[in-house]
BAKOL-587107 format. One record per atom (N, C-alpha, C): residue in one letter; atom name; x, y, z. Coordinates in steps of 0.001 Angstrom, whole numbers, plus 500000, padded with zeros to 6 digits. Example, Ala and Ser with C-alpha at 12.3 -4.5 7.8 and 13.67 -1.06 7.14 Angstrom:
PT	a	N	513190	494310	507800 $
PT	a	CA	512300	495500	507800 $
PT	a	C	513200	496700	507800 $
PT	s	N	512850	497750	507080 $
PT	s	CA	513670	498940	507140 $
PT	s	C	512900	500030	507870 $
//
This chain:
PT	m	N	341621	353086	252914 $
PT	m	CA	340728	352550	253221 $
PT	m	C	340160	351410	254775 $
PT	l	N	339069	351228	254650 $
PT	l	CA	338412	350913	256341 $
PT	l	C	338754	349228	256167 $
PT	e	N	339633	348319	256833 $
PT	e	CA	339570	347258	257006 $
PT	e	C	338635	347141	258127 $
PT	l	N	337796	346174	258193 $
PT	l	CA	336913	345264	258821 $
PT	l	C	337878	343760	260093 $
PT	r	N	338279	343617	260676 $
PT	r	CA	339245	342774	261369 $
PT	r	C	339236	342689	262132 $
PT	s	N	339718	341034	263030 $
PT	s	CA	340109	340978	264322 $
PT	s	C	341320	341408	265139 $
PT	p	N	340970	341509	266237 $
PT	p	CA	342211	342717	266708 $
PT	p	C	343499	341207	267138 $
PT	t	N	344895	341693	267221 $
PT	t	CA	346211	341076	266930 $
PT	t	C	346635	341472	267732 $
PT	l	N	347867	341074	268359 $
PT	l	CA	348897	341225	269251 $
PT	l	C	349241	342689	268417 $
PT	s	N	350215	343055	267311 $
PT	s	CA	350529	344715	266632 $
PT	s	C	349466	345119	266985 $
PT	d	N	348899	345236	267038 $
PT	d	CA	347213	346796	267057 $
PT	d	C	347182	347267	268500 $
PT	e	N	348336	346635	269432 $
PT	e	CA	347695	346820	270977 $
PT	e	C	348261	348612	271324 $
PT	l	N	349046	349287	270590 $
PT	l	CA	349893	349918	270203 $
PT	l	C	348228	351567	270027 $
PT	a	N	347653	351360	268959 $
PT	a	CA	346541	351503	268297 $
PT	a	C	345221	351429	269117 $
PT	f	N	345200	350519	270171 $
PT	f	CA	343859	350002	270597 $
PT	f	C	343739	350574	271457 $
PT	r	N	345267	350667	272508 $
PT	r	CA	345273	351027	273599 $
PT	r	C	344732	352819	273797 $
PT	a	N	345318	353443	272718 $
PT	a	CA	344655	354957	272054 $
PT	a	C	343667	355015	271460 $
PT	a	N	342650	354443	270975 $
PT	a	CA	341251	353932	270662 $
PT	a	C	340383	354467	272387 $
PT	v	N	341321	352891	272850 $
PT	v	CA	340451	352944	274115 $
PT	v	C	339996	354304	275671 $
PT	a	N	341710	355212	274984 $
PT	a	CA	342086	356495	275566 $
PT	a	C	341312	357162	275586 $
PT	e	N	341039	357625	274520 $
PT	e	CA	340252	359341	274206 $
PT	e	C	339726	358304	273759 $
PT	f	N	337467	357580	273474 $
PT	f	CA	336529	357311	274597 $
PT	f	C	336742	357876	275220 $
PT	k	N	337355	356735	276576 $
PT	k	CA	337408	357165	278191 $
PT	k	C	337787	358349	278399 $
PT	l	N	338221	359213	277591 $
PT	l	CA	338169	360768	277902 $
PT	l	C	337138	362162	276939 $
PT	h	N	337446	361138	276001 $
PT	h	CA	335508	362290	275815 $
PT	h	C	334771	361597	275620 $
PT	d	N	333922	359574	275938 $
PT	d	CA	332426	359917	275907 $
PT	d	C	332691	358737	276530 $
PT	p	N	333463	358692	278320 $
PT	p	CA	333910	357154	279661 $
PT	p	C	331877	356648	279610 $
PT	e	N	331105	357648	278610 $
PT	e	CA	330188	356367	279399 $
PT	e	C	330010	354696	278726 $
PT	w	N	330216	355063	277598 $
PT	w	CA	330564	354662	276243 $
PT	w	C	331534	353212	275933 $
PT	h	N	331374	352057	275738 $
PT	h	CA	333070	351334	276014 $
PT	h	C	333277	350552	274982 $
PT	f	N	334422	351715	274676 $
PT	f	CA	334344	351130	273442 $
PT	f	C	335623	349453	272980 $
PT	a	N	335763	348551	274439 $
PT	a	CA	336220	347551	274761 $
PT	a	C	335265	347599	276203 $
PT	f	N	334670	346008	275621 $
PT	f	CA	334170	345456	277573 $
PT	f	C	335299	345087	278123 $
PT	h	N	335121	345329	279676 $
PT	h	CA	336090	344127	280428 $
PT	h	C	337321	344669	280034 $
PT	f	N	337743	345791	279376 $
PT	f	CA	339435	346043	278892 $
PT	f	C	339899	347731	280154 $
PT	t	N	340885	347494	280773 $
PT	t	CA	341203	348914	281344 $
PT	t	C	343356	348701	281049 $
PT	e	N	343644	349575	281597 $
PT	e	CA	345064	350559	281323 $
PT	e	C	345484	348920	282153 $
PT	a	N	345509	348311	282926 $
PT	a	CA	346456	347320	283508 $
PT	a	C	345853	345977	282292 $
PT	t	N	345082	345568	281287 $
PT	t	CA	344910	344404	281044 $
PT	t	C	345748	343531	280176 $
PT	d	N	345909	342701	280719 $
PT	d	CA	346879	342385	279434 $
PT	d	C	346444	341615	277960 $
PT	f	N	347280	342738	276656 $
PT	f	CA	346601	342798	276045 $
PT	f	C	346320	341224	275285 $
PT	s	N	347326	340439	274970 $
PT	s	CA	347565	339194	274593 $
PT	s	C	345871	338473	274692 $
PT	a	N	345872	338741	275880 $
PT	a	CA	344506	337901	277590 $
PT	a	C	343079	338453	276623 $
PT	y	N	343508	339847	276344 $
PT	y	CA	341913	340371	275889 $
PT	y	C	341516	339818	274764 $
PT	v	N	343039	339978	273657 $
PT	v	CA	343118	339383	272313 $
PT	v	C	342308	337943	272335 $
PT	e	N	342163	337292	273091 $
PT	e	CA	342485	336031	273082 $
PT	e	C	340920	335930	273471 $
PT	r	N	340457	336452	274506 $
PT	r	CA	339228	336746	274893 $
PT	r	C	338156	336275	273926 $
PT	v	N	338685	336940	272926 $
PT	v	CA	337692	338350	271906 $
PT	v	C	336806	337412	270586 $
PT	r	N	338256	335873	271158 $
PT	r	CA	338793	334966	269925 $
PT	r	C	337443	334158	270434 $
PT	n	N	337420	333595	272203 $
PT	n	CA	336921	332812	272241 $
PT	n	C	335486	333321	272127 $
PT	q	N	334798	334532	272730 $
PT	q	CA	333417	334676	272327 $
PT	q	C	332941	333689	271227 $
PT	t	N	333507	334170	270177 $
PT	t	CA	333495	334572	269159 $
PT	t	C	332547	332534	268323 $
PT	k	N	333772	332075	269224 $
PT	k	CA	333221	330645	269683 $
PT	k	C	332760	330178	270720 $
PT	g	N	331908	330998	271232 $
PT	g	CA	330516	330987	272287 $
PT	g	C	331524	329913	273372 $
PT	k	N	333500	330444	273913 $
PT	k	CA	333531	330345	275799 $
PT	k	C	333656	331567	275596 $
PT	d	N	333772	332065	277367 $
PT	d	CA	334565	332909	278058 $
PT	d	C	333358	334347	278162 $
PT	l	N	332088	333217	277149 $
PT	l	CA	331463	334656	277722 $
PT	l	C	331028	335086	279339 $
PT	g	N	331344	334718	279991 $
PT	g	CA	330483	335072	281237 $
PT	g	C	329175	336103	280619 $
PT	d	N	328711	337285	281244 $
PT	d	CA	327639	337407	281125 $
PT	d	C	326975	337512	279961 $
PT	f	N	328153	337090	278361 $
PT	f	CA	327272	337833	277478 $
PT	f	C	327146	337041	276252 $
PT	v	N	326358	336942	275902 $
PT	v	CA	326144	335825	274852 $
PT	v	C	327788	336245	274031 $
PT	s	N	328079	335144	272740 $
PT	s	CA	328900	334783	271771 $
PT	s	C	328265	335987	271036 $
PT	n	N	329378	336583	270345 $
PT	n	CA	329980	337840	269741 $
PT	n	C	330993	337719	268596 $
PT	t	N	330823	338667	267763 $
PT	t	CA	332426	338463	267158 $
PT	t	C	332821	339817	267429 $
PT	y	N	333548	340370	268004 $
PT	y	CA	334361	341820	268058 $
PT	y	C	335296	341551	267192 $
PT	l	N	335425	343148	265931 $
PT	l	CA	335665	343362	264835 $
PT	l	C	336553	344834	265590 $
PT	i	N	337483	344746	265060 $
PT	i	CA	337789	346137	265260 $
PT	i	C	337978	347528	263623 $
PT	a	N	337874	348379	263541 $
PT	a	CA	337568	349182	262481 $
PT	a	C	339125	350042	262360 $
PT	v	N	340171	349431	261060 $
PT	v	CA	341390	350161	260922 $
PT	v	C	341458	350818	259733 $
PT	v	N	342125	351823	259670 $
PT	v	CA	342707	352631	258419 $
PT	v	C	343617	353246	259008 $
PT	g	N	344914	352519	257799 $
PT	g	CA	346672	352905	258123 $
PT	g	C	346839	351637	259130 $
PT	n	N	347962	352670	259501 $
PT	n	CA	347163	351645	261299 $
PT	n	C	346941	352529	263068 $
PT	k	N	346119	352961	262657 $
PT	k	CA	345035	353413	263014 $
PT	k	C	343826	352580	262996 $
PT	v	N	343544	352420	264886 $
PT	v	CA	342472	351860	264879 $
PT	v	C	341182	353012	265155 $
PT	v	N	340062	353274	263541 $
PT	v	CA	339354	354052	264277 $
PT	v	C	337578	353561	264758 $
PT	g	N	337579	352291	264941 $
PT	g	CA	335930	352599	265380 $
PT	g	C	335947	350508	265703 $
PT	r	N	335412	349929	265897 $
PT	r	CA	334491	348800	266596 $
PT	r	C	333643	348338	266348 $
PT	v	N	333084	347397	266292 $
PT	v	CA	332026	346694	265822 $
PT	v	C	331203	345260	267114 $
PT	s	N	330403	344638	267314 $
PT	s	CA	330292	343918	268655 $
PT	s	C	329084	343313	267469 $
PT	l	N	329375	342582	266921 $
PT	l	CA	327915	341183	266156 $
PT	l	C	327775	340166	266916 $
PT	r	N	326234	340508	268316 $
PT	r	CA	325925	339656	268465 $
PT	r	C	325367	338519	268399 $
PT	h	N	326302	337111	267692 $
PT	h	CA	324427	336323	267660 $
PT	h	C	323516	335734	267645 $
PT	e	N	323133	335983	268784 $
PT	e	CA	321953	335870	269462 $
PT	e	C	321195	337171	270478 $
PT	l	N	320043	336557	271625 $
PT	l	CA	320263	337849	271694 $
PT	l	C	319611	337485	272840 $
PT	n	N	320496	339090	273472 $
PT	n	CA	319264	337748	275574 $
PT	n	C	318271	338668	275700 $
PT	a	N	317759	338697	277125 $
PT	a	CA	316555	339805	277115 $
PT	a	C	316465	341391	276798 $
PT	f	N	317831	341202	277654 $
PT	f	CA	318398	342542	277482 $
PT	f	C	318625	342571	275444 $
PT	l	N	319379	342407	275396 $
PT	l	CA	319758	342784	273983 $
PT	l	C	318296	342625	272767 $
PT	s	N	317659	341526	273525 $
PT	s	CA	316347	342127	272369 $
PT	s	C	316036	343394	272992 $
PT	k	N	315575	344252	273880 $
PT	k	CA	314925	345340	274490 $
PT	k	C	315854	346321	273929 $
PT	k	N	317283	346049	274862 $
PT	k	CA	318167	347587	273781 $
PT	k	C	319578	347361	273689 $
PT	g	N	320504	347231	272530 $
PT	g	CA	321607	346604	271997 $
PT	g	C	321430	345826	271163 $
PT	g	N	320687	344868	270794 $
PT	g	CA	320672	344495	269411 $
PT	g	C	321518	343505	269402 $
PT	h	N	321697	342963	267679 $
PT	h	CA	322409	341752	267255 $
PT	h	C	324247	342715	267725 $
PT	i	N	323656	344299	266577 $
PT	i	CA	324440	344878	266273 $
PT	i	C	325200	346378	266641 $
PT	g	N	326849	346303	267669 $
PT	g	CA	327373	347472	268685 $
PT	g	C	328380	348040	267789 $
PT	y	N	329075	349625	266980 $
PT	y	CA	329990	349804	266814 $
PT	y	C	330108	351053	267149 $
PT	g	N	331010	351882	267424 $
PT	g	CA	331309	353032	267354 $
PT	g	C	332485	353702	266461 $
PT	v	N	332856	354309	266445 $
PT	v	CA	333943	355011	265823 $
PT	v	C	334507	355884	266784 $
PT	v	N	335974	356204	266753 $
PT	v	CA	337141	356901	268056 $
PT	v	C	336316	358853	267730 $
PT	p	N	336748	359081	268068 $
PT	p	CA	335400	360489	269018 $
PT	p	C	336409	361294	267372 $
PT	s	N	337730	361658	266915 $
PT	s	CA	338457	361811	266319 $
PT	s	C	338582	361793	265449 $
PT	e	N	337899	360528	264668 $
PT	e	CA	337815	360055	263323 $
PT	e	C	336247	360056	263062 $
PT	r	N	334687	361172	263710 $
PT	r	CA	333682	360310	263767 $
PT	r	C	333482	361620	261946 $
PT	r	N	332105	361339	261285 $
PT	r	CA	332391	362241	259809 $
PT	r	C	332713	362517	259266 $
PT	r	N	333394	360207	259024 $
PT	r	CA	334038	360776	258055 $
PT	r	C	334042	359395	257195 $
PT	g	N	332759	359120	257107 $
PT	g	CA	331586	357493	256695 $
PT	g	C	332265	356092	256967 $
PT	y	N	332616	356336	258046 $
PT	y	CA	333549	354745	259080 $
PT	y	C	332350	353885	259639 $
PT	a	N	331470	355146	260452 $
PT	a	CA	330562	353806	260745 $
PT	a	C	329769	353127	259807 $
PT	k	N	330087	353799	258620 $
PT	k	CA	328437	353672	257471 $
PT	k	C	329191	352422	256729 $
PT	e	N	330411	352198	257177 $
PT	e	CA	331187	351484	256214 $
PT	e	C	331537	350007	256492 $
PT	i	N	331230	350040	258725 $
PT	i	CA	331784	349447	259815 $
PT	i	C	330327	348274	259401 $
PT	l	N	328983	349259	259574 $
PT	l	CA	328431	348358	259530 $
PT	l	C	327666	347805	257900 $
PT	r	N	328182	348491	257516 $
PT	r	CA	328389	348008	256229 $
PT	r	C	328691	345936	255576 $
PT	q	N	330787	345756	256120 $
PT	q	CA	331278	345931	256388 $
PT	q	C	330190	343975	257452 $
PT	t	N	329576	344661	258047 $
PT	t	CA	329308	343699	258871 $
PT	t	C	328382	342476	259102 $
PT	l	N	327263	343552	258120 $
PT	l	CA	326315	342785	257387 $
PT	l	C	326390	341282	257107 $
PT	p	N	327611	341063	255948 $
PT	p	CA	327527	340180	255537 $
PT	p	C	328165	338967	255921 $
PT	i	N	328807	339485	257018 $
PT	i	CA	329622	338037	258022 $
PT	i	C	328379	337871	259618 $
PT	a	N	326940	338997	259559 $
PT	a	CA	326357	338597	260373 $
PT	a	C	325416	337727	259937 $
PT	k	N	324877	337754	257964 $
PT	k	CA	324439	336715	257352 $
PT	k	C	324979	335413	257544 $
PT	e	N	326192	335355	257307 $
PT	e	CA	327065	334291	256740 $
PT	e	C	327290	333121	258548 $
PT	l	N	326780	334055	259369 $
PT	l	CA	326795	333291	260838 $
PT	l	C	324769	332516	260571 $
PT	g	N	324984	332721	259677 $
PT	g	CA	322586	331989	259670 $
PT	g	C	321759	333185	259977 $
PT	l	N	321669	334032	260860 $
PT	l	CA	321499	336155	261269 $
PT	l	C	320013	335930	259875 $
PT	t	N	318596	335781	259432 $
PT	t	CA	318239	336847	258554 $
PT	t	C	318077	338388	258707 $
PT	r	N	318096	338596	259263 $
PT	r	CA	317303	339594	260035 $
PT	r	C	318368	340144	262108 $
PT	v	N	318391	341516	261236 $
PT	v	CA	319431	342010	262535 $
PT	v	C	318710	343235	263418 $
PT	l	N	318091	343490	265475 $
PT	l	CA	318096	343824	265115 $
PT	l	C	319382	345843	266320 $
PT	l	N	319022	347215	265670 $
PT	l	CA	319975	347861	265865 $
PT	l	C	319385	348587	267131 $
PT	t	N	319705	349460	267799 $
PT	t	CA	319758	350747	268495 $
PT	t	C	319583	351784	268410 $
PT	c	N	319765	352315	268381 $
PT	c	CA	320407	354157	268800 $
PT	c	C	319617	354546	270063 $
PT	d	N	320782	355610	270307 $
PT	d	CA	319445	357049	270582 $
PT	d	C	318615	357682	270137 $
PT	d	N	317323	358189	271022 $
PT	d	CA	316455	359200	269859 $
PT	d	C	317224	359988	269189 $
PT	d	N	317967	361448	270340 $
PT	d	CA	318665	361902	269499 $
PT	d	C	320333	361530	269088 $
PT	n	N	320333	360632	268707 $
PT	n	CA	321546	360893	267610 $
PT	n	C	321418	360419	266349 $
PT	i	N	321184	361548	265416 $
PT	i	CA	320710	361258	264249 $
PT	i	C	321958	360237	263908 $
PT	a	N	323056	360834	264167 $
PT	a	CA	324274	360384	263160 $
PT	a	C	323942	359116	263153 $
PT	s	N	323572	358226	263853 $
PT	s	CA	323409	357036	264116 $
PT	s	C	322562	356263	263108 $
PT	a	N	321467	357151	263921 $
PT	a	CA	319782	356068	263014 $
PT	a	C	320150	356782	261596 $
PT	r	N	320853	357227	261019 $
PT	r	CA	321111	358029	259046 $
PT	r	C	322081	356722	259129 $
PT	t	N	323111	356539	259762 $
PT	t	CA	324226	355585	258925 $
PT	t	C	323074	353532	259485 $
PT	i	N	322221	353887	259904 $
PT	i	CA	321359	352291	260365 $
PT	i	C	321136	352521	259014 $
PT	e	N	319829	353731	259022 $
PT	e	CA	318812	353897	257766 $
PT	e	C	319888	353448	256463 $
PT	r	N	320996	353816	256240 $
PT	r	CA	321217	354153	254824 $
PT	r	C	322091	352793	254749 $
PT	n	N	321852	351472	255434 $
PT	n	CA	322447	350488	255330 $
PT	n	C	321110	348990	255111 $
PT	g	N	319947	350282	255507 $
PT	g	CA	319016	349574	254481 $
PT	g	C	318082	349064	256489 $
PT	g	N	317966	349894	257316 $
PT	g	CA	317708	350430	258563 $
PT	g	C	316003	350252	258507 $
PT	i	N	314390	349580	259175 $
PT	i	CA	313424	349915	259104 $
PT	i	C	313426	349858	260406 $
PT	l	N	312698	351931	260932 $
PT	l	CA	312210	351550	262274 $
PT	l	C	311043	351070	262715 $
PT	e	N	311691	350031	263170 $
PT	e	CA	310504	349193	264520 $
PT	e	C	309573	350595	265108 $
PT	g	N	310337	351086	265889 $
PT	g	CA	309652	352144	266545 $
PT	g	C	311021	352637	267969 $
PT	i	N	310219	353809	268719 $
PT	i	CA	310415	354381	268834 $
PT	i	C	309912	354463	270759 $
PT	v	N	311036	353812	270968 $
PT	v	CA	310654	352935	272937 $
PT	v	C	310708	354147	273514 $
PT	s	N	310188	353697	275312 $
PT	s	CA	310137	355337	276119 $
PT	s	C	310129	354343	277432 $
PT	d	N	311509	354232	278294 $
PT	d	CA	311465	353163	279853 $
PT	d	C	312602	354431	279961 $
PT	e	N	311670	354856	280996 $
PT	e	CA	311820	355834	282327 $
PT	e	C	313153	354229	282725 $
PT	s	N	313100	353471	283121 $
PT	s	CA	314342	352348	283378 $
PT	s	C	315597	351622	282820 $
PT	e	N	315570	353430	281980 $
PT	e	CA	316969	353123	281227 $
PT	e	C	317053	354265	280523 $
PT	s	N	318774	354395	279728 $
PT	s	CA	319502	355307	279925 $
PT	s	C	320671	355879	278771 $
PT	p	N	320263	356747	278212 $
PT	p	CA	318923	357159	278205 $
PT	p	C	317608	356542	277789 $
PT	a	N	316302	357362	278449 $
PT	a	CA	315123	356516	278460 $
PT	a	C	314349	356324	277034 $
PT	v	N	314861	357486	276104 $
PT	v	CA	314052	357136	274632 $
PT	v	C	315311	356770	273701 $
PT	f	N	314255	355361	272787 $
PT	f	CA	315315	355110	271862 $
PT	f	C	314825	354680	270961 $
PT	r	N	315152	354636	269771 $
PT	r	CA	315362	353854	268561 $
PT	r	C	315543	352375	267876 $
PT	r	N	314454	351341	268202 $
PT	r	CA	315051	350025	267063 $
PT	r	C	314883	350431	265824 $
PT	y	N	315543	349615	265213 $
PT	y	CA	316017	349144	263647 $
PT	y	C	316628	347531	263391 $
PT	w	N	315330	347175	261964 $
PT	w	CA	315177	345597	261452 $
PT	w	C	316797	346120	260427 $
PT	i	N	317252	345833	260313 $
PT	i	CA	317905	344995	259025 $
PT	i	C	317217	343700	258246 $
PT	n	N	317497	343569	257542 $
PT	n	CA	317151	342364	256193 $
PT	n	C	317954	341751	255509 $
PT	l	N	318828	340836	256095 $
PT	l	CA	320223	340345	255533 $
PT	l	C	319753	339423	253830 $
//
């Protein structure tokens, strides 16, 4: 059973393993923002907790960062942005999630998103924006199966990738 929760100090080895797997198989995608092999894990856990409270944001908006755990393994993560800035309003949206490459095709993305939606509602959001690459059929299906309504497909050569889908989910 998948548990979606804040990272704790006891998650360090499993978290680092998830970060390393993403770095190896999908190096362009950030499993953990501003996290490297040299990052002090306890400081990172504190930082993501502070960001939920609107502190230590840097160039981020207030957000809730949660890990998806099955047994003792970190199988994914989600970032729930409490608000949108100009970039997130265009691409990125309120919710960004990912599943560790070795754990894909097991329904974890769908479950991560399903569990995130009530949290977004508790924050006072009435609808959330999600985006995905146009060719990411698995992500599009995950969003649609959780109530996502396609707003449109955007083509913007200044973005990478240049074509992406925008969805809204009413809460």
